[in-house]
N, C-alpha and C positions, 0 to 999 in steps of 0.2 A: 759289526752291528747285529744285535739279536733280532731274529726273525721268528714269528709265530704264525705258522701256516693255518689258514682257516680249516683245511682238511684234517688237521690234527686235533682240533677242538672236539671234545666228547659231546655227544648229542644231548646229554643231560644239562649242559652248560650253555649260557649265552657266550658269545665270543668275548664280550667285555668283562664278564665275570671271570672267565678263564684267564684273561690277561691280568686282571687284578690279582688273582692268586699266583700266577706264574712269576710276575714281576715284583710281588710283595708291595704293590702300589701303596697300600695304606700305611706303610712305614716310611714313605717318602713324601708325604703331604707337606705342603708349605703354606704359609699365611700371606694374606694381602692386607694392605692398610685400608682398603675400601670394602664395603659390604655389597656394592652393586656398581654397575657402570651405566652411565648415560652420556652418549657422545653425539655431537652434531654430524649429520650425514652430508658428506661433500659429494653429492650426486644429484642429478636432475630428477627430483622426486615426481614431477609432473609426467615425465617420460616413463618412469618406473611404474607409476600408478596406472597410466594408460595401458602399458604392457600387461600388467597383472590383471586388470579388469577385462581386457580383451581375452586373455587366456581363460579366465573363469567363464566367459561367454562361450568359448569353444569347447572346453572340457567339462563343463557342468559338474561342479562339486557335489559331493554326496554327504549325507549324515553318517555319523559314526557307525561302522559295520559291527554288528553284534548278533548274538543268538536271538535276541528279541527285536532286531531291526533298528536299534539305535534311536536317535533323537530327532528324526525327521528333518524339518527345515530350520530348526533353531540354530544348530551348529553344523556347518558343512565345510568340507576340505577336499583338496587334492594333494597327492604326494609329489614331492620334488626329488625324492630318492626312493628307489625300489630295491627289493630283494628278489633276484632272479630265481632263488631256490626256496621261496616261501613255502612253508608247510601246507598252506591252504590254497596255493596256486592262484592268488588273487591278481586281478588286473593291475599292472604296474602303476597306473595313474591313481589307484586307490589302495595300494598294497600296504601302506603304513597307517591307514585310517581304520584302526580297530581290528577285531578278530571275531569270527563267527563261533569261536569256542567259549567266549565270555558273554554274559549278559551285560547290558549297558552300564549297570552300576558296579561292574567288576573290573574296571580298568584303573581305579584309583589305588594308590599305595601298593603298586606292584603285586597285584593279586594274580599269581601264576598257577593256582591250584588246579585249573582245568587243563593244564598243559603237561603231558607226560614227558615230552622232550622240549627243551627251551631253545635249542639251536634252530635257527631259521623260523622262529616264531615272531609274533608281533613284538615280543619283548627283547628280541636280539638286535639291539640298536646298531651294532657294528656290521650287521648283515645288510643294512640298507645303504648301499654305496653306489648303486647304478643310477646315473642321472636319468630322470624320466623325460619323455618328449616335451611336456610343458616347461620343464626347467631350462630348456635350451633355446627358448624362443625369445627373440628380440632383446629389449632392454633388461628383462629379467635374466635371460641367459648371460648377458654381458655383466650384470651385477654379480651373479653367482660365480662367474669365472675369476673374479677378483678376490675371492676368498682363498687364503693361503693354505689353510689346514684342510684335512679330509672332511668333507661334508657327509654326515650320516643322516639318520631319519629326520626328515624335514617336510614341511607342508605349507600351503597357503590355506588359511582358515578364516571363515567368516561367521560372525555372530549376527543373527537377525534380531534387531531390537523389537520387532513386532511380537516376539515371544513373551514380552512382558518382563516384570521385575523378577530377578533371580532370587530365590529363597536364600536366607542367611546361611543355611547349612550346605548349600549346593556348590558343586564344582571344586571343592578343596582336594588337592592332590600333591604328591611329591614325585619328582623325576629322578633320574640317575644322579650319581655323584657328578659335581661340576668338573672334576678332574677326568671324567670319562666323556661327558657330553656338555659342552658349553653352549647354551641356547642363546641365540641372538634374535631379538624381536624387533621387527621393522614395521611400524604402522604404515598402512597404505591408505585406508579410509577409516575415519573414526569420528567420534563426537564426545562431548562432555557427559553423555549418558552412560558411557562405558568406563569401568574402573578396573585397575589392577590392584590386588590386595595380597599381602604376605603376612604370615603369622606374626603377631605382636607389632605390626606396623600399620599406620593409617593408610587407607586406600587412596589412590590418586589417578588422575587421567594421564594417558600417554599421548605424546604430540607427534604429528607428522613432521618429518624432517630430522628426527632423532633416531638413534638405535639404542636399545636397552638390553641389559643382561643382568640376571640375578642368580643367586644360588638356588636353583629350582629344586634342590633336594630338601629345601625348607618348604613346608606346606604353604600353598598359594592358590589363587584362583583369579578368574576374570568374572565380573558381574555387570548386570544392567540395573540401574536404579529406578528406571521408569519405562513404561511401554513407549516405543518410538518407532518411526518409520526409518530411522538411520540404521546403517549396518557398519560393523567393525570388521575390516579385513586386514590381516597382518601376515607377514612372512614370519614363520617360526623355523629358524635355521639352526640345525644341530651341527656342531663342529667338534671333532676330536682334538683336544688341545695337546695331549701328551703322546699320542700314538698316531703314526702315519700309515696309510694303506697303500700297498703296492699291487696294482691290478694285474701286472704281468704274472706274478707267481701267487697272487691271492694270499698275501701275508700282511701282518701288522708288525710294526717295529716301534719301540720307544724312540722319541726324537730328542733333540738337544735340550728341550725344555723340561723333560721328565725329571721330576724331583727337584727342580731348580727354580721354576718360575710359576707363580700362581696364574691360572687362566685369566683372571681379571686384569692382571698386569700385562699379560700377553696381549689382551685385547686393546688396552690403552696404548701400548707401545708399538702397535702395528704388526704384531706377530701372527694375528688371526686374519685381519682384514688388510688388504692393500692400502697404502697411504693415500691412494686416489679416492678412497671411500670415506675417510675420516676427516672431518673439518678441523681447522686449527682452533 
């Protein structure tokens, strides 16, 4: 089995970009018959909701960290995975929530120009592997323990509807390749005031009791269509579909799905989440 030690990754690279280059990942991409995934969650959503909301009361989520102090109370988060070697030595509970090297408008579309070295930066997705204290509590901890693949940069995030209508131009962004980071979105609290929108597709509401995943390398956003007292809290869980992390020697290795199975098909077939979490 091939192993790629974190210590061998050059400082100018993120770990996942180095793996893409070393494994020639882009020559091994495969297709799926679906464009996104929506599955019923076979889990006690009331217990999960109670757990998450209790954690938010204890750990006080913050706005996006940035050079100009972020977005205050409109969009707040706490980290579920941390990087112990973060360049900026951030508190683990907030270590994946932005960077003080960027202004608030410089996180969209992978704007890395303020970072001389990308290893152990906000952008180094595969550096965020350490479970944070909040991620191990109660039903949330139990839920996350049933994820089969390595969990990377993840968070609990809340949008406060009292911030008012989201402008049409705001919030659009792209994330890493789906073959590097498959994001699983789990609604905890929401209402029909909040929409998910993807480029060239109509916006729609997301429902509690389901999980969702999209190719978030395509431009997308979440928005509010009117001022409301409601809040939207979701788990945003990043999973590495084709590489597995070994904590003992701090290495990454391609797994048996590498180059053979699309991350969406892995998710639908129970290769990402335990069958205990997916409804029939």
